[in-house]
N, C-alpha and C positions, 0 to 999 in steps of 0.2 A: 455131386452139392455140396457133399462135407469134403473134400479132398481141393477143390481151388479155396476154404474156407483156411485152410491153413496156411495155404502160399500167399494168401491174399492178408493178415492178422499179421504173419510173422514177421513182414517190416514194420509194420505199424507199430507193434511190442517191442521190438528194437526201434526202434525211432525212440517209442517215449521210455527204452527203457537207457535208453545214452542221453533224451532230456532232463527223465530222473536226474545220472549223474550229473550234467552241467548244475542245474539246477542250485545238488550240496554243493557240489567243487565251490560255484555264487557263493552261498551262503555258511562256506567256511573262509572263501579271500572278506566276507561282509566282516561276516569274528576278525578274524585278525586284526585288519580296516576300523572296527568299534578297540580292539586290545587296542595297537598302538595311539588311539589317539586317547584313549583313558590312562593308557602310560604318559603320552606328554602331559596330556591336561592333570598328574596325581603327583608329576615330576615338579610342573611349575606351582601346584599349592602345596608343594617342601619345602619348593626354592622360597617364595611367600612367607610362611609358618619360618623362617630359619634369618630372614633376615628381619619379620620382625620379630623374631625372637631375642636376632641381637641387641637392635634397637629400642628395647625395653630394655635388653641388663643392663646397656650404653647411659640409658633414661634413670636406670634404676641406681647407678652409681653413682648418676649426679646427681641426684636426691637424695643418696646418704651422702654425698661431703662436703652435701651445703646444711644437711645439717648436722651434719657435724661440725662445725664452721662454725655454728650459729649454737650451736653448742659450749663450742671454746669459748666466742666472745660473751657468751652467756656468767663466764665459770669470771674469765679476765673480769668483766664489770663486776661483782662480787666483789674477787681480791680486791681490786683499784682502790686507791682511795678516795669518801669524798670528796664532792668538787670542794664543798669548805673548808677539809678539811686544810686544801691547797689555797685556799686562797686565804687562810690564817696565818698560812707557811710563809706566805708575802708576803705580811705582810707583821709579823714577826719580822723578818731578815729585813723589812721595811728601819725599825723603829731602831733596828743592830747596825743598821747605817751608818745613821746618826751620832751613834757614839762604837767607834772601833772600835778601845782599845780595855773597853770592858770586858772583863770575865780574865785578861791571861796576870792580874794579879796571884793568882789561883796555882796555876802551874811556872808560876817563879818559887813560890811557897816548896820550902824542899818539906817539912811535916807533916804536908799533907797531900807531900809525890807520894811519899815512904809511908805511912799510914793509909789512904786509899788503894792506891797501886799494888799495894805487895801480895797479896796475893796472885797477882796474872802471872 
């Protein structure tokens, strides 16, 4: 009775062993496929990160340029003459244009020229 047991179950045990190897191989293949899938997903995330980073750097540079330009304009406004000064200058030019020869006498007087510009 036990002699038949070994011959009957040896085939079953070998079949189970092959089935175990097949499952282990399939599990290994599934791990490899999952690894490849995860690797692709990770590479996609890295690419997206790099694109976002370069876009953010470009936006930051543009914002810095805008801020620099704004500050320069603010400084130029601060240095610029007031609008009333420009209006006053225009008024004085109009007055002087009515009297074209006024003030030329000072340039023709030698005493004034030598005493005023001797230190130049």
